[in-house]
N, C-alpha and C positions, 0 to 999 in steps of 0.2 A: 085314325092312327092306331097302330097295333099297341098292345100293352107295354112291350119292351121299349118301343119308340117313345111312348108317353113317359115312361120312367126316365129314360135318358134325357128328355127335354126338361123334366122336372128336376132331375139331379143337376143339370147344367145351370138352371135358374137358381137352385138352392146354393150351389157353389158360388154364384154371384151375389149371394146374400138375400135372396128372396125367401122370406118367411112363409109367404103364401104357397110357394112351390113346395117347400118342405112340409107344410101342413097338408097339402094334397098327397104327398108321399106317405105321411102318417095315416091319413084316411084310407089310402089304398092298401096298406100293409099291416095295419094294427091288428086286425082280426086274425090274420095268419100268425103273426108273432105271438099274440096272446094265446092262441090255441096251441102253438108249439110249446110255449113255456108252461102252460097248464098241464100238458101231457108229460113234460119233462119233470116238473116240480111235484105234481100231484097235489098242490096246494093253490087253489084259485086266487086267494088274496095275495100270496107271495108272488104268483105269476103276474098278476096285474101290477104289483109294485116293480117287479123286474122289467116288465114291458115299459113302464114309465122311464125307468133308468136307461133302458135300451135306447129309447128315442131321444132322451137328453144327450146321451153319449154320441148317438148318430149325428145329431145336429152339430156338435163340436168337431166331429171327424168326417163330415161330408166331403171335405176337400181331399181326403185320402182314398175315396172310392174310385176304383179304376174304371175307365171308360169301358162301356160294354158289359160290366159285371152285373150280375143279378142283384137288384136292390133287396129283394126278399131274402135271398140267401145271405147277403151281407148283414142284414138286420137280425136274422136268426142266429148268425154267428156271434154278433155282439151280445144278443140275449143269452146265448148259451154260456159265453164267458162270464156274464153277470151272474148266471145261475151257479157256475162253478165257484166263483168268488164267494157267493152267499153260503155255499156248502162248506167251504174252507173256514169261513168265519164262524159258522154254527159249530163246526168240529172244535175250533179253538175255544169257543165258549163252553162247550161241554167239558173239555179238559180242564179249563180254569175252575169251573164249578165243582168238578170231581175233586180237584186238588184242594179247593177251599173246604169242601165237606170233610175230606180226610183230615185236614189240619184243625178243624173246628172242635173245641172241647165238647164232650158229650153233654147233652142237656140233663139237668138234675131230674131225678125221678119225680113224677107228678107235675112237671112244668106245664105239659099240654093240658092237663085237667084244670090247673089253676088259671090258665089263659082262657079256657072255655067258660069257667065260672065267672071270671072277671067280665068277659064279653056279655054274658047273660045278665049279670048285675048291672052293667052299663046300659044295656038295652031296656032295663026296667026303670031307669031314671027318666024324668020328664025331659023333653028335648032341650030346653034352655039350660037346665041343670047339667045334662050330659055334655053339652057344648062347653060350658064353663069348666067342668071337671077335666074334659079332654084337653083343653088349652092350658089350664093352670097346673094340673097335676101330671099330665102325660107329656105335654109339649113344652113345659117350662116357661110359659108366658107369665108375666106378672099380672096381677089383678087389673092394673090399669091398661095393659096391652090387650087383655082379653075383653075388657069393657069397650075399648075402642074398636076391636075387630068385630065384636058382636052387636055393637050399637046399644049396649045396655048400660045403666048407671053403675058406677063403681060399687056402691053398696049392695046392689042386686047381685053382682058377680061374686062378691065376697060371701054373701049368704048362700048363693047357689053352690059355691065350692064347699063351704062348710057343711051344708046339709047333704050334698052329694057324697062327700067323703064319708060322712057318718053312715049313710045308707049303704055305701059299698062295704064298709067295714062290717056292718051288721049282716049284710047278705053273704059275705065271705067268711063269717064266723070269727072275725077278729074283735079285739077289744077296742078301747078308746085311744090306743096309741097313735 
């Protein structure tokens, strides 16, 4: 059977609900669709994601495929529309992010340096102490919640938080406040 005839037979079976036939169509055309999308997108990971979306959409739209139409061309058309939709979504995201950045108040001077100093000081804490400080001081966990999350005794969490806070204040040049 010639390739076009095989595609027609597989499409007819897929229209009747055969997942095996549709699976064979995917096997026959996925390499071409992925290659097309990789060239179009320039991003292999995104192209693979779009190819997955293409075949999902094709399964739900198989009944709309005209008799005698090229399956490969139809799939590439769906893929191209998925690509255009992704481009529009990325453009909208960039506009939203630019708008948010424009409206955001400027960061106080020295904030980046303070953040780096805090990260360095946190990295110097022992792992259990760092975890307790991160949960109780940064994530607003209660000592009991942190103890439950970390599987440590409540008293140990309290002492880790106290010692960790003191070490951070000392490392950052703060007092006992």
